[in-house]
VOBA-1610 file (N, C-alpha, C; in pm, whole numbers, padded with zeros to 5 digits, always signed):
BEGIN
Met+00084-00143+00003Met+00011-00001-00010Met+00076+00133-00006Lys+00166+00125+00075Lys+00295+00205+00081Lys+00366+00271-00060Lys+00368+00134-00120Lys+00442+00157-00237Lys+00365+00241-00352Ile+00226+00189-00305Ile+00124+00262-00408Ile+00127+00419-00398Ile+00120+00449-00267Ile+00112+00615-00222Ile+00222+00646-00271Leu+00336+00624-00300Leu+00462+00665-00329Leu+00444+00718-00469Leu+00409+00605-00516Leu+00411+00623-00686Leu+00283+00705-00735Phe+00190+00701-00672Phe+00077+00839-00700Phe+00156+00980-00655Ser+00215+00970-00571Ser+00278+01140-00510Ser+00388+01151-00605Ala+00452+01052-00671Ala+00555+01072-00810Ala+00489+01107-00912Phe+00382+01064-00938Phe+00286+01086-01040Phe+00211+01259-01036Met+00192+01277-00957Met+00166+01427-00879Met+00254+01533-00952Leu+00384+01515-00909Leu+00489+01549-00914Leu+00526+01586-01045Thr+00545+01496-01105Thr+00578+01434-01249Thr+00496+01553-01352Phe+00389+01533-01303Phe+00287+01564-01428Phe+00234+01763-01396Gly+00296+01780-01273Gly+00280+01889-01219Gly+00081+01952-01195Val+00058+01840-01130Val-00075+01885-01093Val-00099+01977-00997Gln-00173+02113-00972Gln-00140+02224-00913Gln-00283+02278-00881Ala-00325+02370-00809Ala-00432+02442-00759Ala-00405+02537-00852Gln-00532+02583-00918Gln-00533+02702-01001Gln-00535+02805-00925Ile-00467+02920-00940Ile-00475+03070-00888Ile-00561+03175-00961Glu-00648+03212-00893Glu-00722+03350-00941Glu-00687+03468-00906Thr-00650+03581-01012Thr-00560+03703-00984Thr-00671+03792-01060Pro-00672+03928-01019Pro-00745+04005-01081Pro-00732+04036-01242Gln-00829+04082-01268Gln-00823+04124-01403Gln-00795+04253-01424Pro-00694+04272-01540Pro-00628+04434-01548Pro-00757+04535-01607Ser-00823+04439-01686Ser-00919+04530-01741Ser-01099+04454-01674Pro-01116+04484-01562Pro-01202+04430-01538Pro-01375+04474-01595Phe-01474+04350-01586Phe-01597+04336-01659Phe-01702+04406-01560Gln-01772+04497-01639Gln-01873+04576-01549Gln-02010+04546-01673Lys-02134+04515-01576Lys-02257+04498-01665Lys-02346+04633-01614Ile-02412+04681-01648Ile-02512+04789-01639Ile-02635+04766-01670Glu-02728+04738-01587Glu-02877+04760-01652Glu-02950+04872-01618Gln-03013+04926-01697Gln-03047+05087-01718Gln-03204+05051-01786Lys-03328+05084-01685Lys-03466+05147-01740Lys-03453+05256-01788Val-03516+05260-01927Val-03553+05395-02020Val-03667+05424-02029Gly-03777+05488-01964Gly-03894+05482-01986Gly-03946+05335-01987Leu-04016+05245-02080Leu-04051+05094-02051Leu-03967+05020-02106Thr-03819+05054-02171Thr-03731+04960-02246Thr-03622+04948-02138Asp-03602+04815-02146Asp-03487+04750-02047Asp-03366+04802-02159Val-03231+04817-02067Val-03126+04855-02151Val-03018+04761-02076Thr-02908+04689-02153Thr-02831+04582-02089Thr-02713+04652-02098Leu-02576+04662-02044Leu-02469+04743-02111Leu-02333+04654-02050Glu-02235+04584-02117Glu-02170+04467-02092Glu-01984+04496-02168Tyr-01925+04547-02071Tyr-01805+04582-02108Tyr-01704+04589-02017Ser-01568+04581-02065Ser-01453+04556-01984Ser-01365+04723-01986Arg-01285+04737-01878Arg-01280+04842-01814Arg-01123+04879-01828Pro-01048+04924-01935Pro-00885+04949-01901Pro-00877+05048-01824Ser-00763+05068-01793Ser-00745+05223-01711Ser-00608+05292-01797Met-00558+05399-01779Met-00460+05474-01825Met-00327+05410-01782Lys-00300+05398-01633Lys-00173+05345-01601Lys-00045+05404-01629Gly-00062+05573-01661Gly+00026+05654-01676Gly+00081+05670-01843Arg-00026+05615-01898Arg-00031+05623-02069Arg-00108+05727-02134Thr-00065+05741-02254Thr-00154+05826-02318Thr-00260+05786-02407Ile-00364+05790-02377Ile-00491+05714-02445Ile-00485+05760-02566Phe-00580+05830-02594Phe-00621+05891-02748Phe-00517+05999-02800Gly-00504+05951-02910Gly-00378+05969-03023Gly-00290+05923-03003Glu-00248+05801-02926Glu-00151+05706-02894Glu-00165+05562-02881Leu-00197+05509-02763Leu-00275+05389-02697Leu-00391+05389-02800Val-00475+05453-02826Val-00604+05426-02910Val-00586+05557-03027Pro-00538+05518-03126Pro-00497+05595-03244Pro-00630+05661-03312Tyr-00606+05818-03335Tyr-00743+05902-03387Tyr-00747+05832-03530Asn-00867+05852-03520Asn-00951+05768-03685Asn-00912+05627-03697Ala-00903+05552-03606Ala-00905+05423-03617Ala-00998+05325-03547Met-01039+05214-03597Met-01152+05138-03507Met-01109+05105-03432Trp-01169+05114-03285Trp-01149+05071-03166Trp-01261+04979-03097Arg-01193+04892-03026Arg-01291+04815-02948Arg-01397+04874-02868Thr-01364+04997-02799Thr-01410+05046-02727Thr-01436+04978-02571Gly-01331+05004-02496Gly-01283+04908-02419Gly-01188+04793-02432Ala-01219+04682-02347Ala-01098+04563-02360Ala-01190+04438-02371Asn-01093+04338-02414Asn-01132+04232-02410Asn-01224+04180-02540Ala-01371+04096-02468Ala-01476+04079-02574Ala-01547+04216-02636Asn-01625+04196-02695Asn-01700+04309-02766Asn-01804+04401-02634Thr-01768+04519-02662Thr-01861+04573-02586Thr-01982+04563-02627Lys-02120+04536-02569Lys-02242+04478-02601Lys-02327+04543-02519Ile-02446+04614-02604Ile-02562+04668-02561Ile-02658+04575-02600Thr-02781+04594-02501Thr-02905+04504-02510Thr-03028+04583-02532Phe-03143+04574-02602Phe-03233+04629-02591Phe-03333+04548-02573Ser-03470+04596-02515Ser-03563+04475-02485Ser-03676+04532-02618Asn-03652+04685-02650Asn-03790+04724-02758Asn-03679+04812-02862Asp-03757+04852-02926Asp-03686+04908-03070Asp-03636+05025-03041Val-03532+05102-03079Val-03470+05245-03064Val-03470+05299-03187Glu-03405+05418-03165Glu-03353+05494-03274Glu-03222+05554-03247Ile-03145+05545-03347Ile-02997+05615-03310Ile-02946+05669-03443Gly-02921+05772-03480Gly-02859+05842-03599Gly-02948+05826-03682Gly-03102+05822-03662Gly-03203+05857-03754Gly-03247+05720-03821Lys-03181+05597-03729Lys-03215+05463-03806Lys-03275+05377-03676Thr-03354+05324-03717Thr-03403+05205-03606Thr-03336+05106-03612Leu-03299+05081-03429Leu-03235+04929-03435Leu-03352+04890-03365Lys-03401+04724-03396Lys-03471+04657-03346Lys-03420+04572-03207Ala-03506+04545-03160Ala-03475+04495-03014Ala-03384+04393-03040Gly-03298+04410-02954Gly-03184+04271-02975Gly-03053+04340-02913Ser-02943+04274-02987Ser-02815+04287-02915Ser-02725+04369-03015Tyr-02620+04441-02978Tyr-02531+04495-03060Tyr-02406+04524-03029Ala-02277+04488-03094Ala-02169+04544-03034Ala-02112+04684-03084Ile-02084+04731-03000Ile-02033+04912-03006Ile-01889+04951-03047Tyr-01891+04971-03146Tyr-01721+05033-03208Tyr-01745+05159-03221Thr-01603+05223-03186Thr-01563+05365-03223Thr-01446+05391-03311Lys-01469+05522-03378Lys-01347+05602-03413Lys-01337+05689-03353Pro-01214+05706-03223Pro-01232+05853-03172Pro-01176+05949-03261Gly-01216+06059-03265Gly-01076+06145-03354Gly-01106+06248-03204Ala-01001+06392-03267Ala-00957+06470-03166Ala-01095+06565-03131Ser-01155+06607-03191Ser-01282+06684-03187Ser-01408+06594-03200Ser-01419+06477-03243Ser-01549+06395-03267Ser-01519+06263-03283Trp-01624+06181-03254Trp-01627+06037-03267Trp-01726+05981-03369Asp-01687+05862-03461Asp-01775+05822-03498Asp-01834+05681-03423Val-01913+05674-03385Val-01997+05526-03330Val-02059+05441-03407Tyr-02051+05341-03383Tyr-02117+05214-03476Tyr-02178+05105-03352Phe-02297+05098-03416Phe-02404+04984-03339Phe-02380+04860-03450Tyr-02326+04742-03433Tyr-02250+04630-03522Tyr-02363+04505-03503Asp-02430+04459-03581Asp-02526+04340-03562Asp-02417+04217-03523Glu-02295+04171-03521Glu-02238+04087-03487Glu-02173+04084-03350Thr-02159+04013-03266Thr-02150+04062-03097Thr-02037+03962-03049Asp-02017+03864-03130Asp-01970+03758-03054Asp-01790+03765-03095Asn-01765+03863-03118Asn-01595+03900-03184Asn-01510+03913-03030Trp-01359+03905-03076Trp-01288+03927-02915Trp-01216+04055-03020Gly-01281+04175-02942Gly-01204+04293-03040Gly-01295+04307-03192Asn-01193+04369-03251Asn-01260+04414-03366Asn-01270+04258-03462Pro-01393+04284-03543Pro-01449+04149-03634Pro-01273+04127-03754Glu-01255+04029-03760Glu-01157+03989-03851Glu-01162+04062-03968Lys-01297+04070-04036Lys-01326+04127-04151Lys-01457+04234-04140Trp-01467+04355-04138Trp-01545+04462-04108Trp-01620+04454-04217Glu-01756+04437-04191Glu-01890+04437-04278Glu-02000+04545-04287Asp-01994+04618-04392Asp-02052+04778-04378Asp-02195+04701-04379Ser-02262+04578-04374Ser-02387+04520-04400Ser-02458+04531-04267Lys-02348+04472-04162Lys-02400+04483-04038Lys-02388+04612-03936Val-02348+04672-03988Val-02363+04825-03922Val-02534+04848-03933Ala-02547+04832-03810Ala-02739+04854-03789Ala-02771+05045-03777Ala-02620+05084-03712Ala-02690+05230-03689Ala-02501+05287-03691Gln-02510+05430-03704Gln-02412+05484-03712Gln-02434+05633-03691Val-02341+05701-03634Val-02358+05856-03585Val-02227+05902-03530Ser-02230+06057-03587Ser-02092+06111-03516Ser-02138+06201-03416Val-02067+06203-03322Val-02089+06274-03159Val-01973+06366-03132Gln-02010+06469-03064Gln-01883+06572-03018Gln-01780+06526-02916Ala-01675+06529-02936Ala-01624+06505-02806Ala-01534+06603-02742Tyr-01602+06612-02570Tyr-01604+06736-02504Tyr-01467+06710-02395Pro-01420+06816-02381Pro-01299+06797-02310Pro-01323+06785-02156Met-01278+06723-02063Met-01303+06737-01940Met-01163+06774-01845Pro-01224+06842-01746Pro-01125+06909-01678Pro-01013+06852-01565Met-01043+06694-01575Met-00929+06591-01502Met-00941+06465-01614Asn-00853+06402-01530Asn-00822+06285-01610Asn-00905+06182-01540Ile-00988+06093-01627Ile-01095+05962-01607Ile-01017+05843-01616Glu-00907+05803-01495Glu-00814+05705-01468Glu-00886+05567-01561Thr-00995+05540-01551Thr-01064+05398-01607Thr-01179+05392-01711Phe-01144+05371-01808Phe-01271+05358-01892Phe-01399+05312-01842Thr-01497+05461-01880Thr-01636+05447-01802Thr-01767+05442-01909Met-01840+05407-01912Met-01967+05413-02017Met-02087+05427-01873Ser-02155+05518-01930Ser-02286+05551-01854Ser-02399+05579-01935Phe-02550+05580-01856Phe-02642+05646-01893Phe-02726+05757-01870Asp-02685+05849-01926Asp-02665+06019-01863Asp-02791+06088-01918Glu-02834+06190-01855Glu-02962+06262-01898Glu-03095+06183-01947Leu-03108+06081-01840Leu-03230+06000-01884Leu-03361+06061-01865Lys-03415+06065-01960Lys-03570+06107-01996Lys-03654+05995-02024Asn-03809+05987-02029Asn-03876+05888-02071Asn-03854+05799-02232Asp-03836+05950-02304Asp-03837+05919-02444Asp-03675+05909-02516Ser-03564+05943-02412Ser-03416+05929-02458Ser-03335+05898-02359Ala-03185+05936-02412Ala-03095+05908-02301Ala-02966+05899-02364Leu-02851+05945-02280Leu-02720+05966-02373Leu-02665+05843-02299Leu-02559+05739-02404Leu-02484+05658-02387Leu-02373+05761-02359Gly-02316+05746-02248Gly-02147+05823-02207Gly-02097+05740-02227Met-01939+05794-02277Met-01830+05765-02288Met-01711+05815-02228Leu-01650+05822-02131Leu-01543+05868-02052Leu-01424+05802-02034Trp-01320+05899-02057Trp-01160+05831-02024Trp-01073+05948-02094Glu-00969+05927-02012Glu-00878+06032-01972Glu-00937+06158-02008Lys-00914+06273-02070Lys-01002+06376-02072Lys-01096+06420-02146Thr-01188+06299-02190Thr-01300+06337-02280Thr-01392+06259-02266Tyr-01527+06309-02297Tyr-01641+06264-02272Tyr-01698+06262-02410Val-01815+06162-02440Val-01861+06171-02537Val-01982+06088-02539Gly-02152+06183-02597Gly-02282+06103-02555Gly-02339+06086-02711Val-02374+05961-02681Val-02466+05904-02824Val-02631+05934-02755Pro-02654+06015-02855Pro-02816+06010-02824Pro-02897+05903-02866Ile-03001+05833-02758Ile-03054+05728-02814Ile-03207+05762-02785Lys-03288+05780-02906Lys-03435+05767-02874Lys-03516+05638-02844Phe-03593+05670-02777Phe-03692+05550-02744Phe-03821+05568-02746Asn-03901+05430-02782Asn-04035+05473-02835Asn-04147+05490-02706Thr-04113+05528-02591Thr-04209+05531-02491Thr-04361+05620-02477Asp-04345+05699-02564Asp-04496+05771-02591Asp-04580+05678-02697Lys-04540+05636-02772Lys-04571+05572-02874Lys-04657+05448-02815Thr-04549+05399-02751Thr-04611+05246-02646Thr-04731+05281-02569Val-04684+05393-02476Val-04778+05427-02376Val-04904+05456-02442Thr-04907+05560-02529Thr-05041+05614-02583Thr-05097+05491-02666Ala-05044+05386-02735Ala-05115+05294-02799Ala-05175+05197-02688Ser-05150+05178-02548Ser-05169+05132-02456Ser-05286+05196-02372Ile-05277+05325-02355Ile-05387+05388-02341Ile-05491+05362-02428Gln-05475+05386-02552Gln-05600+05390-02635Gln-05685+05249-02623Arg-05599+05112-02609Arg-05646+04988-02608Arg-05747+05003-02473Val-05677+05056-02362Val-05758+05042-02227Val-05890+05101-02246Met-05869+05260-02315Met-06006+05342-02319Met-06084+05274-02394Asn-06047+05191-02504Asn-06158+05145-02587Asn-06243+05029-02561Gly-06170+04977-02446Gly-06221+04890-02344Gly-06171+04726-02445Pro-06231+04592-02397Pro-06136+04490-02439Pro-06194+04457-02584Ser-06083+04399-02672Ser-06090+04347-02774Ser-06199+04245-02831Ala-06194+04203-02920Ala-06284+04096-02954Ala-06196+03965-02900Asn-06045+03958-02941Asn-05977+03833-02853Asn-05968+03846-02728Asp-05946+03964-02687Asp-05965+03976-02532Asp-06123+03900-02481Tyr-06249+03915-02539Tyr-06351+03859-02466Tyr-06388+03689-02529Tyr-06306+03652-02657Tyr-06292+03525-02700Tyr-06220+03428-02554Ala-06099+03518-02553Ala-06018+03408-02435Ala-06054+03395-02310Ala-06155+03498-02265Ala-06193+03537-02134Ala-06309+03409-02145Ala-06387+03403-02256Ala-06508+03326-02277Ala-06465+03171-02272Val-06386+03112-02346Val-06309+02991-02374Val-06238+02952-02212Tyr-06175+03033-02120Tyr-06067+03030-02027Tyr-06207+02988-01939Tyr-06343+03056-01931Tyr-06425+03053-01840Tyr-06510+02869-01837Leu-06519+02851-02020Leu-06585+02709-02058Leu-06481+02643-01986Glu-06343+02603-02020Glu-06267+02541-01956Glu-06253+02499-01811Ala-06241+02606-01735Ala-06237+02621-01608Ala-06358+02614-01536Gly-06458+02583-01625Gly-06573+02542-01563Gly-06651+02663-01455Lys-06607+02772-01503Lys-06668+02893-01432Lys-06781+02928-01508Asp-06851+03045-01440Asp-07018+03100-01474Asp-07005+03082-01640Ile-07069+03002-01688Ile-07108+02936-01848Ile-07215+03078-01861Asn-07269+03148-01817Asn-07362+03238-01891Asn-07253+03352-01927Gln-07169+03383-01822Gln-07080+03523-01831Gln-06998+03479-01950Ala-06947+03364-02001Ala-06874+03290-02068Ala-06977+03317-02245Lys-07091+03304-02193Lys-07197+03315-02332Lys-07198+03458-02406Thr-07225+03551-02254Thr-07212+03700-02307Thr-07083+03748-02346Trp-06936+03677-02321Trp-06848+03711-02375Trp-06806+03705-02524Ile-06841+03537-02563Ile-06860+03493-02656Ile-06949+03582-02766Asp-07065+03589-02737Asp-07155+03666-02815Asp-07083+03843-02840Lys-07045+03909-02751Lys-06899+03985-02778Lys-06853+03989-02873Ser-06773+03898-02856Ser-06650+03844-02940Ser-06694+03830-03089Ile-06767+03745-03098Ile-06816+03733-03213Ile-06902+03888-03342Glu-06981+03941-03213Glu-07012+04075-03285Glu-06911+04154-03309Met-06803+04192-03256Met-06682+04284-03302Met-06616+04214-03393Asn-06618+04087-03401Asn-06534+04028-03536Asn-06617+04032-03662Lys-06586+04095-03751Lys-06680+04085-03865Lys-06657+03953-03985Asp-06518+03901-03925Asp-06529+03777-04021Asp-06483+03645-03901Pro-06559+03624-03815Pro-06521+03508-03736Pro-06467+03362-03792Lys-06401+03309-03750Lys-06335+03186-03814Lys-06430+03062-03761Phe-06377+02945-03816Phe-06470+02846-03768Phe-06442+02775-03620Trp-06319+02813-03585Trp-06260+02737-03429Trp-06328+02857-03316Gln-06384+02987-03398Gln-06450+03075-03304Gln-06597+02994-03263Leu-06613+02995-03366Leu-06764+02975-03365Leu-06794+02826-03301Arg-06661+02701-03339Arg-06689+02597-03252Arg-06694+02619-03124Gln-06611+02715-03061Gln-06625+02712-02940Gln-06738+02799-02902Lys-06810+02902-02972Lys-06939+02913-02941Lys-07021+02823-02924Ser-07062+02729-03027Ser-07147+02659-03003Ser-07098+02550-02858Leu-06988+02537-02844Leu-06982+02465-02682Leu-07049+02528-02581Ile-06986+02650-02589Ile-07042+02712-02470Ile-07216+02783-02502Tyr-07260+02762-02557Tyr-07398+02764-02608Tyr-07468+02606-02545Ala-07362+02525-02572Ala-07455+02354-02553Ala-07454+02351-02401Lys-07337+02431-02320Lys-07279+02412-02169Lys-07411+02459-02108Ala-07434+02595-02153Ala-07522+02699-02129Ala-07664+02666-02134Gly-07710+02542-02175Gly-07816+02468-02245Gly-07898+02549-02336Asp-07838+02618-02419Asp-07900+02687-02546Asp-07842+02590-02662Lys-07928+02490-02677Lys-07899+02399-02807Lys-07937+02422-02929Lys-08037+02529-02924Lys-08079+02566-03059Lys-07946+02652-03123Gly-07890+02747-03020Gly-07793+02848-03052Gly-07667+02734-03089Ala-07631+02647-03025Ala-07523+02553-03015Ala-07541+02468-03176Ile-07648+02452-03209Ile-07632+02393-03316Ile-07642+02469-03468Glu-07710+02598-03455Glu-07680+02715-03520Glu-07535+02750-03546Ala-07441+02779-03424Ala-07302+02807-03420Ala-07205+02693-03505Ala-07274+02557-03446Ala-07202+02468-03502Ala-07207+02467-03656Lys-07340+02478-03729Lys-07361+02449-03869Lys-07287+02529-03915Lys-07257+02678-03877Lys-07183+02751-03937Lys-07028+02727-03909Ser-06985+02679-03829Ser-06830+02635-03826Ser-06822+02513-03905Leu-06887+02431-03891Leu-06917+02329-04009Leu-06857+02402-04175Glu-06967+02480-04187Glu-06975+02512-04346Glu-06828+02583-04340Leu-06771+02659-04252Leu-06620+02747-04282Leu-06492+02640-04275Ala-06510+02523-04173Ala-06444+02446-04194Ala-06423+02350-04325Glu-06538+02340-04371Glu-06523+02245-04495Glu-06455+02351-04594Asp-06492+02496-04599Asp-06444+02550-04708Asp-06301+02566-04700Ala-06242+02554-04583Ala-06071+02595-04528Ala-06057+02439-04560Gly-06095+02338-04556Gly-06048+02218-04595Gly-05986+02140-04445Asn-06045+02179-04342Asn-05986+02142-04208Asn-06073+02054-04169Lys-06015+01928-04212Lys-06104+01810-04211Lys-06133+01768-04046Asp-06022+01826-03936Asp-06054+01782-03793Asp-06174+01868-03743Tyr-06190+01996-03786Tyr-06281+02068-03739Tyr-06417+01997-03811Val-06411+01971-03947Val-06547+01931-03970Val-06568+01800-03914Ala-06499+01717-03865Ala-06521+01613-03770Ala-06604+01616-03648Leu-06536+01720-03594Leu-06548+01741-03439Leu-06704+01825-03444Asn-06748+01902-03530Asn-06872+01974-03559Asn-06969+01850-03598Gln-06952+01761-03689Gln-07044+01675-03733Gln-07055+01583-03598Lys-06962+01548-03501Lys-06991+01464-03400Lys-07085+01551-03310Ser-07025+01683-03282Ser-07151+01744-03180Ser-07264+01765-03248Leu-07301+01775-03346Leu-07437+01823-03436Leu-07523+01694-03434Lys-07445+01543-03442Lys-07518+01421-03397Lys-07550+01399-03261Glu-07470+01474-03175Glu-07512+01420-03034Glu-07644+01543-03010Trp-07638+01623-03050Trp-07756+01721-03030Trp-07874+01734-03118Gly-07882+01593-03214Gly-08009+01568-03287Gly-08012+01658-03413Ala-07880+01723-03464Ala-07899+01812-03583Ala-07863+01700-03724Met-07827+01633-03700Met-07783+01535-03818Met-07825+01356-03793
//
């Protein structure tokens, strides 16, 4: 046994098996989550520091594409559509690249987000939005590259970038007013045909007040200029459960007719079965 232990110890030493040591990252990762109006925005980036170096014009050359931070792509994610530089960015994630200049920066929002630094091959077709913004001088050095959300309003914000003695802010427009206005109109106009239909079917399936379900399905059909066969099928079932056989048969016959026109054999069979049970076939 002692010999086996000695051999195992020799193996461990020979192949250098040792514990992993974790050390601080020179450009630590930061994740910011910000609500702007009704939109959730998430920003993920790594933060290099000056460490006595001249940044813009030297470490980060002017008029050259910069990864905007360190390590993997700086990434921003929007839960809703936004507008940047007059272009609509669909909800989703984008990498942020920049071309810093002495007096202004070009900022790019790129569709591909899984690069480590700049893409191996830059593709203009993947630029979802591009905007030029003024570079403002700061009265003191910002040691560590910092990104922020500034001047927050319901419909807008600035995506700020600060390092060394420079600040730039990228204006972002949010569709908050449009979304809220549409929501107000929906509520003020009352439930839609789909709302009444969903409530009626739920009451039917959950065994709740069938007369209330009958009222709601009637409202849904009245508001729907072109009710579909599956909607009329639910109406027939609700009427049947409510004890209105005549109404159930009428709805089932109409559902059957529309299902035959649509070539839906399943609903044809379902309606025929019900009509037989109700003595209509």
